[in-house]
C-alpha positions as CSV (number, residue, x, y, z in Angstrom):
1,X,145.0,185.3,308.7
2,X,142.9,187.6,310.9
3,X,142.1,189.9,308.0
4,X,141.5,187.1,305.4
5,X,139.2,185.0,307.6
6,X,137.6,188.1,309.2
7,X,136.6,189.5,305.9
8,X,135.4,186.2,304.6
9,X,133.4,185.3,307.7
10,X,131.8,188.7,307.7
11,X,129.7,187.7,304.8
12,X,127.5,185.5,307.0
13,X,126.9,188.4,309.4
14,X,125.8,190.6,306.5
15,X,123.4,188.1,304.9
16,X,120.4,189.2,307.0
17,X,121.0,192.8,305.9
18,X,121.3,191.8,302.2
19,X,118.1,189.8,302.5
20,X,116.2,192.8,303.9
21,X,117.7,195.2,301.4
22,X,117.5,193.2,298.2
23,X,114.9,190.6,299.0
24,X,117.2,187.7,298.4
25,X,116.2,184.5,300.3
26,X,118.3,182.7,302.8
27,X,118.5,179.7,300.5
28,X,119.8,181.9,297.7
29,X,122.5,183.4,299.9
30,X,123.4,180.0,301.3
31,X,123.8,178.7,297.7
32,X,126.2,181.6,296.9
33,X,128.1,180.9,300.2
34,X,128.4,177.2,299.1
35,X,129.8,178.3,295.7
36,X,132.3,180.5,297.5
37,X,133.4,177.6,299.8
38,X,133.6,175.1,297.0
39,X,135.5,177.3,294.6
40,X,138.0,178.1,297.4
41,X,138.7,174.4,297.6
42,X,138.8,173.8,293.8
43,X,141.4,176.6,293.4
44,X,143.8,175.1,295.9
45,X,145.8,173.1,293.3
46,X,146.5,176.2,291.3
47,X,147.3,178.2,294.5
48,X,149.7,175.4,295.6
49,X,151.6,175.4,292.3
50,X,151.8,179.2,292.4
51,X,153.2,179.1,295.9
52,X,155.9,176.6,294.8
53,X,156.7,178.5,291.6
54,X,156.5,182.2,292.7
55,X,156.7,182.1,296.5
56,X,154.1,182.3,299.2
57,X,154.5,186.0,299.8
58,X,153.6,187.0,296.2
59,X,150.6,184.6,296.3
60,X,149.4,186.2,299.6
61,X,149.7,189.7,298.1
62,X,147.7,188.7,295.0
63,X,145.1,187.0,297.2
64,X,144.7,189.9,299.6
65,X,144.5,192.4,296.8
66,X,141.8,190.3,295.1
67,X,139.9,189.9,298.4
68,X,140.0,193.7,298.9
69,X,138.8,194.3,295.4
70,X,135.9,191.9,295.9
71,X,134.7,193.9,299.0
72,X,134.9,197.2,297.1
73,X,132.9,195.7,294.2
74,X,130.3,194.4,296.7
75,X,129.8,197.9,297.9
76,X,128.5,198.7,294.4
77,X,126.4,195.6,294.1
78,X,122.6,195.8,293.4
79,X,121.9,192.7,291.3
80,X,122.2,189.1,292.3
81,X,124.5,188.2,289.4
82,X,126.9,190.9,290.5
83,X,126.9,189.5,294.1
84,X,127.6,186.0,292.7
85,X,130.6,187.2,290.7
86,X,132.0,189.5,293.4
87,X,131.5,187.3,296.5
88,X,131.1,183.8,295.0
89,X,133.9,184.0,292.4
90,X,136.3,186.9,293.0
91,X,136.0,186.7,296.8
92,X,136.6,182.9,296.7
93,X,139.7,183.4,294.5
94,X,141.1,186.1,296.8
95,X,140.4,184.0,299.9
96,X,141.9,180.9,298.4
97,X,145.2,182.7,297.8
98,X,145.3,184.6,301.1
99,X,144.2,182.0,303.7
100,X,145.8,179.0,305.4
101,X,147.7,177.1,302.6
102,X,150.0,179.9,301.5
103,X,150.4,181.3,305.0
104,X,151.2,177.7,306.3
105,X,153.8,177.3,303.5
106,X,155.5,180.5,304.4
107,X,155.6,179.8,308.1
108,X,156.7,176.2,307.6
109,X,159.8,177.5,305.7
110,X,160.6,179.9,308.4
111,X,160.2,177.5,311.3
112,X,160.9,174.0,310.0
113,X,161.8,172.6,313.5
114,X,158.8,174.1,315.4
115,X,156.3,173.8,312.6
116,X,153.3,172.6,314.6
117,X,153.8,175.4,317.3
118,X,154.2,178.1,314.6
119,X,151.2,176.9,312.7
120,X,149.1,176.9,315.9
121,X,150.0,180.6,316.5
122,X,149.2,181.8,313.0
123,X,146.0,179.7,312.9
124,X,144.7,181.7,315.9
125,X,144.2,184.5,313.4
126,X,141.1,182.6,312.2
127,X,139.5,183.1,315.6
128,X,140.7,186.7,316.0
129,X,139.0,187.4,312.7
130,X,135.7,186.0,314.0
131,X,136.0,187.9,317.3
132,X,137.1,191.3,315.9
133,X,136.1,191.7,312.3
134,X,132.7,189.9,312.2
135,X,131.0,191.7,315.1
136,X,132.4,195.1,313.8
137,X,131.0,194.4,310.4
138,X,127.6,193.5,311.8
139,X,127.5,196.7,313.9
140,X,128.6,198.9,311.0
141,X,126.0,197.3,308.7
142,X,123.3,198.1,311.2
143,X,124.5,201.7,311.7
144,X,125.7,202.7,308.3
145,X,124.4,200.1,305.9
146,X,125.8,197.3,303.9
147,X,127.6,199.3,301.1
148,X,129.6,201.3,303.7
149,X,130.5,198.1,305.5
150,X,131.9,196.5,302.3
151,X,133.8,199.8,301.6
152,X,135.4,199.7,305.0
153,X,136.3,196.0,304.7
154,X,137.9,196.5,301.3
155,X,139.7,199.6,302.2
156,X,141.0,198.2,305.4
157,X,142.3,195.1,303.7
158,X,144.0,197.2,301.0
159,X,145.5,199.9,303.2
160,X,146.5,197.9,306.3
161,X,147.2,194.3,305.2
162,X,148.8,194.7,301.8
163,X,151.6,197.0,303.0
164,X,152.2,194.7,306.0
165,X,152.7,191.8,303.6
166,X,155.2,193.9,301.6
167,X,157.1,194.6,304.8
168,X,157.6,191.0,306.0
169,X,161.0,189.4,305.4
170,X,161.6,187.5,302.2
171,X,160.9,183.8,302.7
172,X,164.0,181.6,302.8
173,X,164.9,179.8,299.6
174,X,163.1,176.5,299.1
175,X,165.3,173.6,300.1
176,X,165.6,170.6,297.8
177,X,165.8,168.1,300.6
178,X,163.0,167.0,302.9
179,X,162.9,168.0,306.6
180,X,164.9,165.6,308.6
181,X,167.6,164.9,306.0
182,X,171.2,165.3,306.7
183,X,172.5,168.9,306.4
184,X,175.2,169.9,304.0
185,X,178.7,168.9,305.0
186,X,177.6,166.2,307.4
187,X,178.7,162.6,307.0
188,X,176.3,160.7,304.7
189,X,174.1,158.2,306.4
190,X,174.3,154.6,305.5
191,X,171.9,153.7,302.7
192,X,168.9,151.8,303.8
193,X,168.0,148.5,302.2
194,X,165.7,148.8,299.2
195,X,163.0,146.7,300.9
196,X,163.1,148.9,304.0
197,X,162.8,152.1,301.9
198,X,159.9,150.7,300.0
199,X,158.0,149.7,303.3
200,X,158.7,153.2,304.7
201,X,157.4,154.9,301.6
202,X,154.2,152.8,301.7
203,X,153.8,153.7,305.3
204,X,154.3,157.4,304.7
205,X,151.8,157.3,301.8
206,X,149.3,155.5,304.0
207,X,149.7,158.0,306.8
208,X,149.3,160.9,304.4
209,X,146.1,159.5,302.9
210,X,144.7,158.9,306.4
211,X,145.5,162.4,307.5
212,X,144.0,163.9,304.3
213,X,140.8,161.9,304.9
214,X,140.6,162.9,308.5
215,X,141.1,166.5,307.4
216,X,138.0,166.2,305.2
217,X,136.0,164.6,308.0
218,X,137.1,167.5,310.3
219,X,135.8,170.1,307.7
220,X,132.4,168.3,307.1
221,X,130.6,169.8,310.1
222,X,132.9,172.9,310.6
223,X,131.2,175.7,308.7
224,X,127.8,174.0,308.8
225,X,127.6,174.0,312.6
226,X,129.0,177.6,312.8
227,X,126.3,178.8,310.4
228,X,123.5,176.8,312.0
229,X,124.1,177.5,315.7
230,X,122.1,180.8,316.0
231,X,118.9,179.3,314.4
232,X,119.4,176.0,316.1
233,X,119.5,177.7,319.5
234,X,116.4,179.7,318.7
235,X,114.6,176.6,317.7
236,X,115.3,175.2,321.2
237,X,114.1,178.2,323.1
238,X,117.0,180.7,323.1
239,X,116.4,184.4,322.3
240,X,117.7,185.7,318.9
241,X,120.3,187.7,320.7
242,X,121.6,184.7,322.7
243,X,121.6,182.6,319.5
244,X,123.5,185.2,317.6
245,X,126.3,185.3,320.2
246,X,127.0,181.5,319.9
247,X,129.5,181.8,317.0
248,X,131.5,184.4,318.9
249,X,131.6,182.1,322.0
250,X,132.7,179.2,319.8
251,X,135.5,181.5,318.4
252,X,136.6,182.5,321.8
253,X,136.7,178.9,323.0
254,X,138.7,178.0,319.8
255,X,141.2,180.8,320.5
256,X,141.7,179.4,324.0
257,X,142.2,176.0,322.6
258,X,144.9,177.3,320.2
259,X,146.8,178.8,323.0
260,X,146.6,175.6,325.1
261,X,147.6,173.6,322.1
262,X,150.7,175.7,321.6
263,X,151.7,175.1,325.2
264,X,150.9,171.4,325.2
265,X,153.0,170.8,322.1
266,X,156.1,171.3,324.2
267,X,155.4,168.0,325.9
268,X,152.9,166.1,323.8
269,X,153.1,164.8,320.2
270,X,150.7,166.5,317.6
271,X,149.0,163.2,316.9
272,X,148.1,162.6,320.6
273,X,146.4,166.0,320.6
274,X,144.5,165.1,317.5
275,X,143.1,162.1,319.2
276,X,141.8,164.2,322.0
277,X,140.4,166.9,319.7
278,X,138.4,164.5,317.6
279,X,137.0,162.7,320.6
280,X,136.0,166.0,322.2
281,X,134.3,167.1,318.9
282,X,132.3,163.9,318.8
283,X,131.0,164.6,322.3
284,X,130.2,168.2,321.3
285,X,128.1,167.2,318.3
286,X,126.2,164.6,320.3
287,X,125.5,167.2,323.0
288,X,124.2,169.6,320.4
289,X,122.1,166.9,318.6
290,X,120.3,165.8,321.7
291,X,120.3,169.1,323.6
292,X,117.2,169.5,325.8
293,X,117.6,173.3,326.0
294,X,119.8,176.4,325.7
295,X,122.1,175.4,328.6
296,X,123.3,172.2,327.0
297,X,123.5,173.9,323.6
298,X,125.9,176.4,325.2
299,X,128.0,173.6,326.6
300,X,128.1,171.9,323.2
301,X,129.0,175.2,321.5
302,X,132.0,175.7,323.8
303,X,133.2,172.1,323.4
304,X,132.8,172.4,319.6
305,X,134.8,175.6,319.6
306,X,137.6,174.1,321.8
307,X,137.9,171.1,319.4
308,X,137.5,172.8,316.0
309,X,140.3,175.0,314.6
310,X,143.1,173.7,316.7
311,X,142.9,170.5,314.5
312,X,144.0,172.4,311.5
313,X,147.7,173.3,312.4
314,X,148.2,169.9,313.9
315,X,147.0,168.0,310.8
316,X,148.9,170.4,308.4
317,X,152.1,169.9,310.5
318,X,151.8,166.1,310.4
319,X,151.0,166.1,306.7
320,X,154.1,168.2,305.8
321,X,156.5,166.7,308.3
322,X,158.6,165.0,305.5
323,X,157.7,167.3,302.6
324,X,160.5,169.2,300.9
325,X,160.1,173.0,301.2
326,X,160.0,173.2,297.4
327,X,156.7,171.2,297.4
328,X,154.9,172.6,300.4
329,X,152.4,174.5,298.4
330,X,151.3,171.5,296.3
331,X,151.3,169.1,299.3
332,X,149.0,171.3,301.3
333,X,146.8,172.1,298.2
334,X,145.6,168.5,298.0
335,X,144.6,168.5,301.7
336,X,142.9,171.8,301.4
337,X,141.0,170.8,298.3
338,X,139.5,167.9,300.3
339,X,139.0,170.1,303.3
340,X,137.1,172.9,301.5
341,X,135.1,170.4,299.3
342,X,133.9,168.6,302.5
343,X,133.1,171.9,304.1
344,X,131.0,173.0,301.1
345,X,129.2,169.6,301.2
346,X,128.4,170.1,304.9
347,X,127.0,173.6,304.3
348,X,124.8,172.3,301.4
349,X,123.6,169.3,303.4
350,X,122.8,171.6,306.4
351,X,120.6,173.8,304.3
352,X,118.9,170.8,302.5
353,X,118.2,168.9,305.7
354,X,116.8,172.0,307.5
355,X,114.5,172.8,304.5
356,X,113.3,169.2,304.4
357,X,112.8,168.5,308.1
358,X,112.6,172.0,309.6
359,X,115.4,171.1,312.1
360,X,119.1,170.6,312.3
361,X,118.9,167.8,314.8
362,X,119.0,164.9,312.3
363,X,122.1,166.3,310.6
364,X,123.9,167.0,313.8
365,X,123.2,163.5,315.1
366,X,124.5,161.9,311.9
367,X,127.4,164.2,311.3
368,X,128.8,163.3,314.8
369,X,130.1,160.1,313.1
370,X,132.6,162.3,311.1
371,X,135.0,163.1,314.0
372,X,134.4,159.6,315.5
373,X,135.5,158.0,312.2
374,X,138.5,160.4,312.0
375,X,139.6,159.2,315.5
376,X,139.2,155.6,314.5
377,X,141.3,156.1,311.3
378,X,144.0,157.8,313.2
379,X,144.2,155.1,315.9
380,X,144.3,152.3,313.3
381,X,147.0,154.0,311.3
382,X,149.3,154.9,314.2
383,X,151.4,151.7,313.9
384,X,151.9,152.4,310.2
385,X,153.1,155.9,310.7
386,X,156.9,156.1,310.4
387,X,156.9,159.3,312.6
388,X,155.2,157.4,315.4
389,X,157.7,154.5,315.1
390,X,160.6,157.0,315.2
391,X,159.1,158.6,318.3
392,X,158.8,155.3,320.1
393,X,162.1,153.8,319.0
394,X,164.7,153.8,321.8
395,X,167.3,156.5,321.5
396,X,170.9,155.3,320.8
397,X,173.2,155.4,323.9
398,X,176.2,156.6,321.9
399,X,176.5,160.4,322.2
400,X,179.6,161.0,320.1
401,X,179.9,161.1,316.3
402,X,183.2,159.1,316.5
403,X,182.6,155.4,316.5
404,X,184.0,153.5,319.6
405,X,186.4,150.8,318.5
406,X,185.7,147.2,319.7
407,X,188.0,146.1,322.6
408,X,190.4,143.3,321.9
409,X,189.2,139.9,323.0
410,X,192.2,139.5,325.3
411,X,191.3,142.7,327.3
412,X,187.7,141.7,327.7
413,X,188.8,138.2,328.9
414,X,191.2,139.7,331.4
415,X,188.6,142.0,332.7
416,X,186.2,139.2,333.3
417,X,188.8,137.1,335.1
């Protein structure tokens, strides 16, 4: 995760150098970045099917090899069409196959009982990539040039990460029964009435649809805000150096949030943490939209970082709570198709609104409705979620698997007398 997201996010840090070297405009580079984001989402159904058919590790190996090849081709790029093919197409394909969905499928099969916690740990790699790879790429581009930077990124991904993927243990075989079903050899549970099963199925579908929609609402401002923060801060009086540091500060805050989420999951339900994160994100966007100066922008940036990436493992864990291991790839692919499509829409809207109005303020004010709507949808759906009902249902007092026989009426009558 650190390598995949670090290499992918490094593209934004290299855009100013590419613009200076080749004369490509910010709008052109932003359009190619939008193509990369959209194609990453559109490829998710294919990635999901490949994960279920061939295994997550093989897909990850293919994706990381493609991502490394894209960086090496970018080191030779001199024409815009070459950049579009290498970064916009091959880089998107490699990132789609080496990022969160296949990694989440692999980890979910390893840790089915502690899925949310495990996903929180591996998702922290997103922030590590922002904190480690992106600044290093920007420094190297300034010192040695863009071609050398792409060469180092591609070589590092091929030499360090691909062998690491080959060394990890083989994933466990995909189970044919959903999580939570009775293990082999145990006594079969009493069949539920048909009407109850139908109601439970409808509730599960309703909950999955709601979570998928909120996943898209989470993605809508995600990349747009991260890309817009430096210029937005400069527009409100910050220095270019201070504005350029804001994405790194947001990444550091997000990493802190990941660690805190992993700890809180020992006592709190994932859905409760999702409520808090969406509410905090709404506040962050409102602060950024109506910020009077750099100090408030800094506070909004930190709150946005705290409430951003921790939402991903919690939503993925909730979406796949009852998914059979053999269908994890396809199940997550649908959610990530919505996520990446919404993220691409947000990036495109950000560029269009800024070009039209000369400011990001209108978009930030309007897009604050996205996490607020996600919070409302989750709160309205909580009574329909079978997982919530199971969590609130009183636990049975019987502790033994052996049924306790009813006492004869004569004994109970004597006891009462």
